[in-house]
matplotlib code that plots the C-alpha trace (Angstrom):
import matplotlib.pyplot as plt

x = [3.8, 6.5, 8.5, 11.2, 11.4, 15.0, 16.2, 19.6, 22.8, 22.2, 19.6, 17.3, 17.8, 14.8, 13.3, 9.7, 8.1, 5.0, 3.5, 0.6, 0.1, 0.1, 2.4, 4.2, 6.9, 8.9, 11.4, 14.5, 17.8, 18.9, 16.4, 19.0, 22.3, 21.7, 22.7, 20.0, 19.4, 21.6, 21.9, 24.1, 22.8, 19.6, 20.9, 19.3, 16.1, 16.1, 16.7, 13.9, 11.5, 12.1, 11.8, 8.6, 7.7, 8.9, 10.9, 14.5, 15.8, 15.5, 12.1, 11.4, 9.8, 11.8, 13.7, 12.8, 15.3, 13.8, 15.2, 17.3, 21.0, 21.6, 19.8, 21.0, 24.5, 23.7, 22.1, 25.2, 27.7, 25.6, 25.1, 28.8, 29.6, 26.8, 28.1, 32.2, 34.4, 32.4, 32.6, 35.3, 37.5, 34.1, 33.7, 36.9, 36.5, 33.0, 33.1, 35.2, 32.3, 29.6, 30.8, 30.7, 27.4, 26.2, 27.7, 28.3, 25.0, 23.3, 26.3, 26.8, 23.6, 23.3, 26.8, 25.5, 22.3, 24.6, 26.3, 22.9, 21.7, 24.1, 21.9, 21.1, 19.6, 19.8, 15.9, 15.5, 14.6, 16.1, 13.9, 14.7, 11.2, 12.1, 12.2, 9.4, 7.4, 8.4, 6.9, 3.9, 3.5, 3.9, 0.9, -1.5, -1.5, -1.9, -5.1, -8.4, -8.9, -10.1, -8.8, -6.7, -4.4, -0.7, 1.7, 4.8, 7.4, 11.4, 14.5, 15.8, 15.4, 17.1, 16.2, 12.5, 12.1, 8.4, 5.6, 1.9, 0.1, -2.9, -3.7, -6.5, -6.7, -3.7, -2.2, 0.0, 0.2, 2.9, 1.6, 3.9, 7.7, 9.6, 13.1, 16.6, 18.3, 14.8, 13.9, 11.2, 12.9, 16.1, 15.0, 13.6, 17.0, 19.2, 16.9, 17.6, 21.5, 21.4, 19.6, 22.1, 20.4, 21.4, 20.2, 18.1, 17.6, 16.2, 14.1, 11.2, 12.9, 12.4, 8.7, 8.6, 10.2, 8.1, 5.2, 7.4, 7.8, 5.8, 3.4, 2.9, 5.5, 7.3, 10.5, 8.9, 7.2, 10.2, 12.2, 9.5, 9.9, 13.8, 13.3, 10.7, 12.7, 16.2, 16.1, 12.7, 10.7, 6.8, 4.8, 1.1, 1.1, 3.8, 6.8, 9.7, 13.0, 15.7, 18.6, 21.8, 24.0, 22.8, 23.1, 26.2, 24.1, 24.4, 27.9, 29.6, 28.7, 27.7, 24.0, 24.0, 26.8, 26.8, 28.7, 25.6, 23.1, 24.4, 24.6, 20.9, 19.3, 21.8, 22.5, 25.1, 24.6, 23.9, 26.0, 25.1, 23.3, 24.1, 21.6, 18.3, 17.4, 13.3, 15.1, 15.8, 12.1, 10.9, 13.3, 11.9, 8.3, 9.3, 10.1, 7.6, 5.1, 6.7, 6.7, 3.1, 2.1, 4.0, 2.4, -0.7, -0.1, 0.9, -1.8, -4.2, -2.7, -2.7, -6.4, -6.7, -5.1, -6.4, -10.1, -9.8, -11.4, -8.9, -5.1, -2.3, 0.9, 4.4, 8.2, 9.9, 8.2, 4.8, 6.2, 5.7, 2.1, 2.0, 1.5, -0.5, -2.9, -3.3, -3.8, -6.8, -8.1, -7.9, -10.6, -9.1, -10.0, -12.8, -10.4, -6.4, -4.2, -0.4, 2.0, 3.4, 6.6, 6.8, 10.6, 13.1, 12.5, 8.9, 10.9, 11.3, 7.6, 6.8, 9.3, 7.6, 4.1, 5.4, 6.7, 3.6, 1.1, 2.9, 5.6, 3.7, 0.1, -1.4, -4.7, -5.7, -8.0, -9.5, -10.7, -12.3, -9.2, -5.7, -3.5, -0.5, -1.7, -1.7, 2.3, 3.1, 5.1, 8.6, 9.9, 8.5, 10.0, 8.5, 8.4, 11.1, 13.6, 12.0, 12.9, 16.3, 16.8, 15.1, 17.7, 20.8, 20.3, 18.5, 15.6, 12.7, 9.1, 5.5, 3.9, 0.3, -1.2, -5.2, -5.0, -7.5, -5.5, -2.6, -4.2, -5.6, -2.1, -0.4, -2.9, -3.1, 0.9, 1.0, -2.1, 0.3, 2.9, 5.0, 6.4, 6.5, 8.3, 5.7, 6.6, 4.4, 4.1, 5.6, 7.5, 6.3, 7.3, 8.3, 9.4, 6.7, 5.9, 2.4, 2.0, 4.0, 7.6, 6.1, 7.0, 4.0, 2.7, -0.4, -1.2, -2.9, 0.6, 1.9, 5.4, 5.1, 7.0, 9.8, 10.6, 10.4, 12.4, 15.4, 15.1, 14.1, 14.6, 17.3, 16.7, 15.7, 13.4, 11.1, 10.1, 6.2, 4.8, 1.7, -1.3, -3.1, -6.6, -9.6, -10.8, -14.6, -13.1, -11.0, -13.4, -13.9, -10.5, -9.0, -10.6, -10.5, -12.8, -11.6, -8.8, -5.1, -3.8, -0.6, -0.2, 0.8, -1.8, -1.9, -4.9, -5.8, -7.4, -10.7, -11.6, -13.2, -9.9, -7.7, -7.0, -6.8, -3.4, -1.8, -2.2, 1.4, 0.9, 1.8, 4.9, 6.4, 10.2, 9.9, 10.8, 8.9, 5.6, 6.9, 6.0, 2.2, -0.5, -2.2, -4.8, -6.0, -4.0, -0.9, 1.7, 0.5, -0.5, 1.9, 2.3, 0.1, -2.7, -1.6, -1.2, -0.4, -2.8, -3.2, -6.2, -6.2, -9.1, -9.4, -9.0, -5.4, -4.2, -6.5, -4.3, -3.2, -6.9, -7.6, -4.7, -6.1, -9.5, -8.1, -6.9, -9.8, -11.8, -9.2, -9.1, -11.6, -9.0, -9.3, -5.9, -2.0, 0.9, 3.0, 6.4, 9.2, 10.7, 14.0, 16.6, 18.1, 20.7, 19.4, 16.7, 13.7, 14.5, 13.8, 14.5, 13.6, 17.3, 17.3, 14.2, 15.7, 19.0, 16.9, 15.1, 17.8, 19.6, 16.9, 14.4, 11.7, 9.6, 7.9, 9.4, 6.3, 7.5, 4.2, 3.0, 6.3, 5.8, 9.5, 9.8, 12.7, 13.1, 13.3, 16.1, 19.5, 19.9, 23.3, 25.8, 26.6, 23.2, 23.1, 26.2, 24.9, 21.2, 23.1, 25.6, 22.9, 20.2, 22.7, 23.6, 19.5, 20.1, 21.9, 19.4]
y = [-22.5, -20.0, -20.4, -18.7, -18.8, -18.1, -17.6, -16.8, -18.0, -18.6, -15.5, -12.9, -13.0, -13.0, -14.0, -14.4, -15.0, -16.9, -17.3, -19.7, -19.7, -15.7, -13.7, -11.6, -10.1, -10.6, -8.6, -8.9, -8.4, -5.8, -2.9, -3.0, -3.6, -1.2, -3.9, -4.6, -8.3, -9.4, -12.8, -12.9, -14.8, -12.4, -11.0, -7.9, -9.2, -12.0, -9.5, -7.1, -10.6, -11.4, -7.9, -7.2, -10.8, -9.3, -13.1, -14.5, -17.4, -19.6, -18.9, -20.0, -24.1, -24.2, -22.6, -23.6, -22.8, -22.6, -25.4, -28.6, -27.8, -31.6, -31.8, -28.6, -29.9, -33.5, -31.6, -29.4, -32.2, -34.3, -31.4, -30.9, -35.0, -35.1, -32.2, -32.7, -31.9, -28.6, -26.5, -28.2, -25.4, -23.9, -27.2, -27.5, -24.0, -24.0, -27.7, -27.0, -25.0, -27.0, -30.0, -27.8, -27.0, -30.8, -32.2, -29.3, -27.0, -27.5, -26.5, -23.8, -22.1, -22.7, -20.8, -18.0, -17.5, -17.6, -14.8, -13.0, -14.2, -15.9, -18.5, -22.2, -23.5, -27.0, -27.4, -25.6, -27.9, -27.0, -27.9, -28.0, -28.0, -28.5, -25.4, -25.3, -26.8, -23.2, -21.1, -23.4, -23.1, -19.2, -19.0, -21.1, -21.1, -17.1, -17.6, -17.4, -21.0, -23.9, -25.8, -24.6, -25.7, -24.5, -23.5, -22.5, -21.3, -20.2, -20.9, -23.7, -24.8, -28.0, -29.8, -28.3, -25.6, -25.7, -27.7, -28.6, -29.3, -29.2, -27.6, -28.3, -27.5, -27.9, -29.9, -29.6, -32.5, -32.4, -33.3, -33.0, -30.9, -29.9, -30.6, -29.1, -27.6, -27.1, -23.7, -21.0, -18.7, -19.6, -18.9, -15.8, -14.8, -15.6, -13.2, -10.9, -11.7, -11.2, -7.9, -6.1, -6.2, -7.9, -11.5, -12.0, -7.7, -7.0, -9.5, -6.9, -4.4, -6.8, -7.4, -3.3, -3.1, -6.0, -3.6, -1.3, -4.4, -4.3, -7.1, -9.5, -7.9, -9.9, -9.6, -10.9, -13.8, -14.6, -14.3, -16.4, -19.2, -19.0, -19.5, -22.3, -24.2, -23.5, -23.2, -24.4, -27.4, -26.4, -29.8, -29.4, -29.8, -26.7, -29.0, -27.7, -28.8, -26.2, -27.0, -26.9, -26.2, -22.7, -22.1, -22.5, -21.8, -25.9, -25.9, -22.1, -18.8, -17.7, -18.1, -18.3, -19.2, -15.8, -16.7, -19.1, -16.4, -13.6, -15.9, -17.7, -13.9, -12.3, -9.7, -8.6, -9.2, -5.7, -4.3, -2.7, 0.9, 0.6, 2.2, 0.3, -0.4, -1.4, -4.7, -5.5, -4.5, -7.1, -9.6, -8.6, -8.9, -12.8, -14.1, -12.6, -14.1, -17.3, -17.4, -16.5, -19.5, -21.6, -20.1, -21.0, -24.4, -25.2, -23.4, -25.8, -28.4, -27.7, -27.6, -30.9, -32.4, -30.8, -30.0, -26.6, -23.5, -21.6, -21.2, -19.8, -18.8, -18.1, -18.5, -15.5, -16.0, -15.3, -11.5, -11.7, -9.7, -9.4, -13.3, -13.0, -10.7, -13.0, -16.4, -14.0, -13.2, -16.9, -17.8, -21.2, -20.6, -18.7, -17.4, -16.6, -15.6, -14.6, -14.3, -10.5, -11.7, -14.6, -14.5, -16.1, -14.1, -15.2, -18.7, -17.2, -17.1, -20.5, -22.5, -21.2, -21.9, -25.1, -26.0, -24.8, -26.8, -29.8, -30.8, -30.1, -30.9, -27.5, -26.6, -23.9, -21.1, -19.4, -16.0, -13.7, -11.9, -13.4, -13.3, -11.1, -8.1, -6.1, -7.2, -4.5, -6.7, -4.8, -2.6, 0.5, 3.6, 5.5, 9.7, 9.8, 8.6, 11.2, 13.9, 12.5, 12.6, 16.5, 17.3, 15.9, 17.6, 20.6, 20.3, 22.6, 20.8, 21.4, 19.0, 18.4, 16.2, 16.1, 12.9, 15.1, 17.9, 15.8, 13.8, 17.2, 19.3, 16.3, 15.9, 19.2, 19.2, 16.4, 18.0, 21.1, 18.7, 18.1, 14.3, 13.3, 10.7, 9.0, 7.3, 5.5, 2.4, -0.7, -1.6, -3.9, -7.5, -8.4, -6.0, -3.4, -0.7, -0.5, 3.1, 2.8, 3.4, 5.0, 7.7, 9.4, 11.6, 12.9, 10.2, 12.9, 14.7, 14.5, 14.6, 12.9, 9.3, 11.3, 13.4, 10.6, 8.1, 10.4, 12.8, 11.2, 7.2, 7.6, 4.6, 3.6, 6.1, 3.3, 2.4, 2.4, 3.6, 1.6, 3.4, 3.0, 3.2, 3.5, -0.3, 1.2, 3.1, 0.5, -0.5, 3.1, 3.2, -0.6, -3.5, -5.5, -7.0, -8.6, -6.8, -6.5, -5.0, -6.4, -4.8, -8.2, -8.0, -6.1, -5.3, -2.6, 0.9, 1.2, 2.7, 5.9, 6.9, 6.6, 9.5, 8.9, 7.8, 8.5, 6.2, 5.1, 4.5, 0.8, 0.9, 3.9, 3.2, 2.6, 6.0, 8.1, 6.0, 7.2, 11.2, 10.0, 11.4, 8.6, 8.8, 11.3, 9.4, 9.3, 8.6, 5.0, 3.7, 1.9, 1.9, -0.7, 0.7, -1.3, -0.9, -2.4, -2.3, -2.2, -1.4, 0.4, 0.0, 1.5, -1.9, -2.4, 1.1, 3.5, 6.7, 5.9, 5.2, 8.6, 10.3, 9.2, 10.2, 14.1, 13.8, 12.5, 15.8, 18.2, 16.2, 14.1, 11.1, 8.3, 7.4, 8.3, 7.3, 4.6, 3.7, 2.5, 5.1, 4.1, 4.8, 2.4, -0.2, 0.9, -1.1, 0.1, 3.2, 1.1, 3.8, 7.5, 8.3, 6.4, 8.1, 11.6, 10.6, 9.7, 12.3, 15.0, 13.1, 13.7, 16.1, 15.0, 18.2, 16.8, 14.3, 13.1, 11.0, 9.9, 13.1, 15.6, 17.3, 18.7, 20.4, 20.8, 24.3, 25.0, 22.3, 22.4, 20.0, 18.0, 19.0, 15.2, 14.6, 16.9, 15.4, 12.1, 12.8, 14.9, 11.7, 9.2, 11.4, 11.6, 8.0, 7.4, 9.4, 6.6, 3.9]
z = [13.1, 11.9, 8.8, 6.8, 3.4, 1.8, -2.3, -3.0, -4.0, -7.8, -8.8, -7.2, -3.5, -1.0, 2.0, 3.5, 6.9, 7.1, 10.7, 10.9, 7.0, 7.1, 5.2, 7.4, 5.1, 2.3, 0.2, -1.9, -0.9, -4.0, -1.9, 0.7, -0.7, -3.8, -6.4, -9.0, -8.5, -6.2, -5.8, -2.3, 0.4, 1.8, 5.2, 5.1, 4.0, 6.6, 9.2, 8.0, 7.9, 11.7, 12.5, 11.3, 12.9, 16.4, 16.6, 16.5, 14.5, 17.1, 17.3, 13.6, 14.0, 10.0, 7.3, 3.8, 0.6, -2.3, -4.2, -4.2, -4.6, -5.0, -7.8, -9.3, -8.9, -11.0, -13.8, -14.1, -13.6, -16.3, -18.6, -18.5, -19.2, -22.0, -23.8, -23.1, -24.4, -24.7, -21.8, -20.0, -18.9, -17.4, -15.9, -13.8, -12.8, -11.2, -9.7, -6.6, -5.6, -7.2, -5.3, -2.3, -2.3, -3.0, -0.2, 2.6, 1.5, 4.8, 6.9, 4.8, 5.2, 9.2, 8.7, 7.2, 9.4, 12.6, 11.1, 11.1, 14.7, 17.2, 18.3, 18.5, 15.1, 16.3, 16.5, 13.4, 10.9, 7.0, 3.9, 0.1, -2.1, -5.7, -7.3, -9.7, -6.5, -4.7, -8.2, -7.7, -4.1, -4.6, -6.7, -5.9, -1.9, -1.9, -5.0, -4.3, -5.8, -3.8, -7.2, -10.1, -12.6, -11.9, -14.5, -14.1, -16.8, -16.2, -17.3, -15.2, -11.5, -11.1, -14.0, -14.8, -17.1, -17.2, -15.5, -15.1, -11.6, -10.1, -6.5, -4.5, -0.7, 0.8, -2.0, -4.9, -7.3, -9.9, -13.3, -16.1, -16.7, -19.6, -18.5, -19.1, -21.7, -23.6, -22.0, -23.3, -20.3, -21.9, -25.6, -24.8, -23.0, -25.9, -27.9, -24.9, -25.4, -29.5, -29.0, -26.6, -23.2, -20.2, -19.6, -16.6, -16.4, -19.7, -21.0, -20.1, -22.6, -25.0, -24.5, -24.7, -28.2, -29.6, -30.2, -32.7, -34.6, -38.2, -37.5, -40.5, -42.4, -44.8, -42.3, -39.1, -40.7, -41.8, -38.4, -36.7, -39.5, -38.6, -35.3, -35.6, -38.4, -37.1, -32.8, -31.2, -32.4, -30.8, -30.0, -29.9, -25.8, -25.8, -24.9, -26.8, -28.2, -28.6, -31.1, -28.8, -31.8, -31.7, -27.7, -25.0, -21.7, -21.3, -21.3, -20.8, -19.4, -22.8, -24.2, -27.4, -30.5, -31.7, -35.3, -35.8, -34.8, -36.8, -40.0, -39.3, -39.0, -41.5, -38.9, -36.1, -32.8, -31.6, -28.8, -25.5, -25.5, -29.7, -32.1, -32.4, -35.6, -37.0, -37.5, -33.7, -33.3, -35.7, -33.9, -30.8, -32.0, -33.6, -30.3, -28.9, -31.2, -30.6, -26.9, -26.8, -29.0, -26.5, -23.2, -25.0, -25.9, -22.5, -21.1, -23.2, -22.0, -18.3, -18.9, -20.6, -17.9, -14.8, -16.3, -14.1, -14.1, -12.7, -13.2, -11.8, -13.2, -12.0, -13.1, -14.7, -18.0, -15.9, -16.0, -19.3, -19.3, -22.9, -23.1, -19.8, -21.8, -24.7, -21.8, -20.6, -23.8, -25.2, -22.1, -22.0, -18.2, -16.6, -13.8, -13.9, -11.0, -11.0, -8.5, -8.3, -7.4, -10.5, -10.8, -8.1, -5.6, -4.9, -4.5, -0.7, -0.5, -2.4, -0.2, 3.0, 2.0, 0.5, 4.2, 5.9, 3.6, 2.3, 5.0, 7.9, 6.6, 7.6, 6.1, 3.5, 4.3, 1.0, 1.0, -1.7, -1.6, -2.0, 0.7, -0.9, 0.8, -1.9, -2.0, 0.2, 2.2, 2.7, 5.1, 6.2, 7.8, 10.4, 11.0, 12.6, 9.9, 7.6, 10.0, 10.6, 6.7, 6.8, 9.8, 7.7, 4.4, 6.0, 3.5, 3.0, 3.2, 3.5, 6.0, 5.1, 7.9, 6.5, 3.9, 1.7, 1.5, 0.5, -1.8, -3.7, -3.1, -4.5, -7.3, -8.4, -9.1, -11.2, -13.2, -13.6, -15.3, -12.5, -11.6, -8.1, -6.3, -4.3, -0.8, 1.2, 3.8, 3.1, 0.3, -2.5, -3.0, -6.5, -9.5, -10.3, -8.5, -6.9, -5.6, -2.8, -4.3, -7.4, -9.7, -10.8, -13.7, -15.8, -18.2, -20.8, -21.3, -24.7, -23.2, -20.1, -21.4, -23.4, -20.1, -17.6, -19.8, -20.4, -18.0, -14.7, -15.4, -17.6, -19.6, -23.4, -24.9, -25.9, -23.0, -22.1, -18.9, -17.1, -15.7, -12.5, -12.6, -10.1, -10.4, -11.1, -13.9, -15.3, -18.4, -19.4, -20.4, -21.1, -22.8, -19.3, -17.7, -14.5, -11.7, -12.2, -8.8, -9.6, -12.7, -14.8, -17.6, -21.0, -23.4, -25.7, -24.7, -25.9, -29.0, -28.0, -26.0, -29.5, -31.9, -36.0, -36.9, -40.4, -42.9, -43.2, -39.5, -39.7, -42.1, -40.1, -38.8, -34.6, -33.4, -35.7, -33.9, -30.3, -31.9, -32.9, -30.8, -30.7, -27.9, -25.2, -22.8, -24.4, -21.7, -21.3, -24.4, -26.0, -30.0, -30.9, -28.6, -25.6, -22.0, -18.7, -16.1, -12.0, -11.0, -7.7, -5.1, -1.2, 0.3, -1.8, -1.2, 0.6, 0.1, -3.3, -4.6, -2.8, -4.7, -8.1, -7.3, -6.8, -9.8, -11.6, -10.1, -11.5, -14.7, -15.2, -15.5, -12.9, -13.5, -12.7, -15.0, -12.7, -13.0, -10.0, -8.2, -9.5, -12.2, -15.0, -13.4, -9.6, -7.6, -6.6, -3.6, -0.2, 2.4, 2.8, 2.1, -1.4, -2.4, -1.5, -3.0, -6.6, -6.3, -6.1, -8.9, -11.5, -13.1, -10.7, -9.1, -6.1, -3.3, -1.2, 2.1, 3.8, 4.4, 4.0, 0.5, -0.8, -3.8, -6.3, -6.4, -2.9, -1.9, -3.6, -6.4, -6.7, -9.5, -10.2, -10.4, -13.2, -14.9, -14.7, -16.1, -18.9, -20.2, -19.7, -21.4, -24.5, -24.1, -25.2, -28.1, -29.5, -28.8]

ax = plt.figure().add_subplot(projection="3d")
ax.plot(x, y, z, "-o")
ax.set_aspect("equal")
plt.show()
């Protein structure tokens, strides 16, 4: 049984292939087109999946699209009618496309597929599981649980904005849904917009900015009260009601009623890339606290309805790793699993799994390890591809055939303060780099966070970095008693690694906190002594594990700084050429493509790269 899953045309496009229930491949379209959050039909991702599977489209038994376009059309139509005459012009603008999707969507999909391969698709079944079922399937079926509560939270699918399900064996039962326009995802995105970041792109920046807010301060408490008394009502079961007088997303492309928000909070909406003030940090903290309250209440309701000791999470809000960490700490459930591609890109995988287990009724085999294969499900490029790159650019390199020697060499470079572009094996599926498309550095280096943010990532200086830590070393550094292979949990560092703080630390302005030496693992310690953890084992990623182990032998620290191999505004690198371009246009010191090691000083630097670097670094000073 071969099933191709597809997500796209609305948000992050992707494709996934499962064969007899096994996940063979999965990838986001953005990695191939280099258009971040590419929503177009995932032509390249589909080609990749078919190539990895060694099959053609005609050999696929079914194609599963991650949501029901006709239900989405009904929601869009009903919303515009309900709120009329608001949004009448957008209604007229988009109605022809919606009508086409409602009545001719299957034909459109088959036409796009035939552009990929000229083949007979008459015997291929085209299925449309609902959006939140795709999310639920993406997290429950790969998990190690025989049964579990399933909580999915995002912006919106067709009608649902959050759902509670119960999974057992190969079945998923929908128990409870929250419906549009009342959406925790849209509430968080609205603050993303008000704080000057891009919706559906900058939510993680809001999460990273929140710890700079002054917890329990008068202003943060006032913001929380304003949110809960004017924007959102939160029920005991976690369901929410959003006051649509303050929002525009139900009837227009705008997200919020800007004048009303500015009057409510007494501050203007921040313009993109303008200066960040303490009040912006406090506002980010306020919405983060409200979000955590809702997530915990929804989880308690899922526990009440299912009685399960296990919970699986998915949907865009499940990428809020701070809320995940609070849920773990609350111990509402004994065990928790989070889909690493929890956003819409993971919908392709969930749709395929739902088709396999629900539509076709195939049994599910549960093992001791999840079936995501470490999320290393994307393309892998050969030594021949690397040699072509070397010849094309006349590159100087060292080839280190012995893996032990390779890891020791790279670990020495990192320990000496160098920043490494680390490119190995199959690309990760989902938004997190997990050691195959990563930029690596020394977590004990006091300047590493600032250096990588400003001179390599070209992004806002407040952004934190995550540690990749040997699983057996995790509790030495972090207050975490479970594994975290997908970098989706935030927790505190252990007390013995903290440094004394100035007496006025809590009242310091946010930028001043950046310069305080907080811990002996400064580069991965956020200003509130938290960190987003990736635990690494020999089974999950042998070479990466060996590299971290080599670094420990040199420094005594069994961890590395790990951030995604990309610069601001671009997707994570996919090909060796992508990696080389990123390397040459930044201040990275070394690039490691498989066993080929390239030193920046031995290879000519791009003048254009230097120019971009200066402009973006200067732009960050405004923020």
